[in-house]
C-alpha positions in Angstrom: 13.9 30.0 -7.8 13.6 26.2 -7.5 10.8 24.4 -9.3 9.2 23.2 -6.1 9.1 26.7 -4.8 7.5 28.0 -8.0 4.9 25.2 -7.7 4.1 26.1 -4.1 3.8 29.8 -5.0 1.4 28.9 -7.9 -0.6 26.8 -5.5 -0.8 29.6 -2.9 -2.0 32.0 -5.7 -4.7 29.6 -6.6 -5.8 29.4 -3.0 -4.6 25.9 -2.5 -3.1 24.7 0.8 0.6 24.5 0.8 2.4 22.3 3.3 6.1 21.9 4.2 8.1 19.8 6.5 10.5 22.0 8.5 14.2 21.2 8.6 17.2 22.2 10.6 17.8 25.9 10.4 21.6 25.3 10.0 21.1 22.9 7.1 21.2 24.8 3.7 19.2 21.9 2.1 16.3 22.8 4.4 16.1 26.5 3.4 13.3 26.0 0.8 10.9 24.2 3.1 11.7 26.6 6.0 11.1 29.6 3.7 7.8 28.2 2.6 6.7 28.0 6.3 8.0 31.5 6.9 5.9 32.7 3.9 2.7 31.1 5.2 2.8 27.4 4.3 1.5 25.1 7.0 4.3 23.3 8.8 3.9 19.5 9.1 5.1 18.6 12.5 3.4 15.3 12.9 1.3 13.0 10.8 -1.8 13.2 13.1 -2.1 17.0 12.6 -1.6 16.7 8.9 -4.2 14.0 8.5 -6.7 16.0 10.7 -6.0 19.1 8.6 -6.8 17.2 5.4 -10.2 16.4 7.0 -9.4 12.8 7.5 -9.8 11.1 10.9 -7.1 8.9 12.3 -9.8 6.5 13.3 -8.3 6.0 16.7 -11.1 7.2 18.9 -10.8 7.3 22.6 -13.5 4.6 22.8 -11.5 2.3 20.5 -8.3 2.9 22.5 -10.1 1.7 25.7 -9.7 -1.8 24.5 -5.9 -1.7 24.5 -3.5 -2.6 27.2 -1.1 -0.1 28.8 1.9 -1.3 26.8 -0.1 -1.2 23.5 -1.1 2.4 24.3 2.6 3.3 24.9 3.4 2.1 21.4 0.4 4.0 19.9 1.3 7.2 21.8 5.0 7.0 20.8 4.1 6.7 17.1 1.5 9.5 17.4 4.0 11.8 19.1 7.2 11.0 17.1 5.7 9.9 13.8 6.8 6.8 12.0 9.3 4.8 14.1 11.5 1.7 13.8 11.2 -1.1 16.4 14.5 0.1 17.9 13.3 3.7 18.3 10.0 2.4 19.9 12.1 0.3 22.2 14.1 3.3 23.2 11.1 5.6 23.7 9.1 3.0 25.7 11.8 1.3 27.6 10.6 -2.1 26.4 12.7 -4.8 24.7 12.8 -4.9 20.9 11.4 -8.4 21.0 8.4 -7.4 23.2 7.9 -4.3 21.0 7.7 -6.5 17.9 5.1 -8.7 19.6 3.0 -5.7 20.5 3.3 -4.3 17.0 2.2 -7.6 15.5 -0.9 -7.6 17.7 -1.7 -3.9 17.0 -1.3 -4.6 13.3 -3.7 -7.6 13.5 -6.2 -5.4 15.4 -5.9 -2.7 12.7 -4.3 0.0 14.9 -1.0 0.3 13.2 0.6 -0.5 9.9 4.1 -1.4 9.1 6.3 -0.9 6.0 9.9 -0.3 5.1 10.9 -1.2 8.6 8.7 1.5 10.2 5.5 1.6 12.2 2.7 4.0 11.4 -0.6 4.7 13.2 -3.4 3.2 11.1 -6.1 5.5 9.6 -8.7 2.8 10.1 -10.5 1.9 13.3 -9.2 -1.2 15.0 -12.0 -3.7 15.0 
C-alpha cells in the first residue's frame, strides 16, 4: 500500500476527515484517490464545497455580489463552478474576449473578489469591500 493511502487510513482511524480529488476512472494514476472516495473519503469536486466543509466561508455573500455587474458575475460564477481557471478558459466559458476578461479580473482583484496566481484566477475567501 502506498504511503499516502496508509496516512489516509490512519487519519480515518483517528476520526479525522479524509479528502480526495477524484480522477479519471481509466487512468491508473488516479486509482488511489478514487479508492479513497470509494472507501468513504469526501470527494473534492470544487473549491467552494471544500472551503465550506472546512467551516470557512467564501465571503462572497449574496449581498456583496449585488454590487457587481453582469460580466463580473459571469467571471465569479465561472470560477465557482469550474474551480481555478486561466484567462483563456474564462474567455471560452463566458464568451468574452481575453482582453476584456483580463480587465474584469483586474477590477475584481482590486475589489477583493478574486485572487490570481500562477496564471490562474481563484475566488477570494475575503469579502470584497
